C-alpha positions in Angstrom: -1.2 -50.7 24.5 -0.2 -54.0 26.1 -0.2 -55.6 22.6 3.1 -53.9 22.1 4.7 -56.6 24.2 4.0 -59.1 21.3 6.3 -57.2 19.0 9.4 -58.4 20.7 10.5 -60.2 23.8 12.8 -57.3 24.5 9.9 -54.9 25.0 9.1 -54.1 28.6 6.0 -52.0 29.3 5.2 -50.1 32.4 1.8 -48.4 32.7 0.4 -45.7 35.0 -3.1 -44.9 35.8 -2.6 -41.2 36.4 -0.2 -38.4 35.5 1.1 -38.4 39.1 1.9 -42.2 38.9 3.6 -41.7 35.5 5.9 -39.0 36.9 6.8 -41.2 39.9 7.7 -44.0 37.6 9.8 -41.7 35.4 11.9 -40.7 38.5 13.1 -44.3 38.7 14.8 -43.9 35.3 14.4 -42.7 31.8 12.5 -45.1 29.5 13.1 -45.5 25.8 9.7 -44.1 24.9 6.8 -42.5 26.7 3.2 -42.7 25.4 0.8 -40.2 27.0 -2.9 -39.7 26.6 -4.0 -36.1 26.8 -6.9 -37.0 29.1 -5.6 -38.6 32.2 -7.0 -38.5 35.8 -5.4 -36.0 38.1 -3.2 -34.3 35.6 -3.5 -34.1 31.8 -0.8 -35.3 29.4 0.4 -31.8 28.7 1.2 -31.2 32.3 2.9 -34.6 32.6 5.0 -33.8 29.5 6.0 -30.4 31.0 6.9 -31.8 34.3 8.7 -34.8 32.7 10.9 -32.5 30.7 12.2 -31.0 34.0 13.4 -34.4 35.2 17.1 -35.4 34.7 17.8 -37.2 31.4 14.2 -36.8 30.2 14.9 -34.4 27.3 16.2 -37.3 25.2 13.2 -39.5 25.8 10.8 -39.5 22.8 7.2 -38.9 23.6 4.1 -39.9 21.7 0.8 -38.2 22.6 -2.5 -39.8 22.0 -5.6 -37.6 21.7 -9.1 -37.6 20.5 -9.1 -33.8 19.9 -7.7 -32.4 16.7 -7.0 -29.0 18.3 -4.6 -30.8 20.8 -2.2 -32.0 18.0 -0.5 -28.6 17.7 -0.4 -28.1 21.4 1.2 -31.5 21.9 3.9 -30.8 19.3 4.6 -27.4 20.9 4.9 -29.1 24.3 7.7 -31.3 22.9 6.0 -34.5 21.7 7.8 -36.1 18.8 4.7 -37.8 17.6 1.0 -37.2 18.0 -1.6 -39.8 17.1 -5.2 -38.7 16.7 -7.8 -41.2 17.9 -9.3 -43.4 16.7 -6.2 -44.9 15.0 -5.4 -48.3 13.5 -3.2 -50.6 15.5 -0.7 -51.1 12.7 -0.2 -47.3 12.4 0.4 -47.0 16.1 2.9 -49.9 16.1 4.7 -48.4 13.0 5.1 -45.0 14.8 6.3 -46.6 18.0 8.9 -48.6 16.2 10.0 -45.5 14.3 10.4 -43.5 17.5 12.4 -46.3 19.1 14.6 -46.6 16.0 15.3 -42.8 15.8 16.9 -42.8 19.3 
């Protein structure tokens, strides 16, 4: 995901190694976009998304969920993800979807 920083100098990327760490970072302020993997240590992406939506100002933040499981696509959309990308995916498709989510804000 760090290749996104090559899109523009204005892109700032923060990463988290677990769902708990992601939620702590979200408490510092709402980002322009959140990209979640379904499979994360400590807490899955669905739980992170549910908890995130309870934080102030998080309802406006677009979320893209990445998953390797086709049955998780519907669940991610129902949980509030604006975009779901099934792995494996091509880098250019990923970048296009990220840019579209950022533009739609």
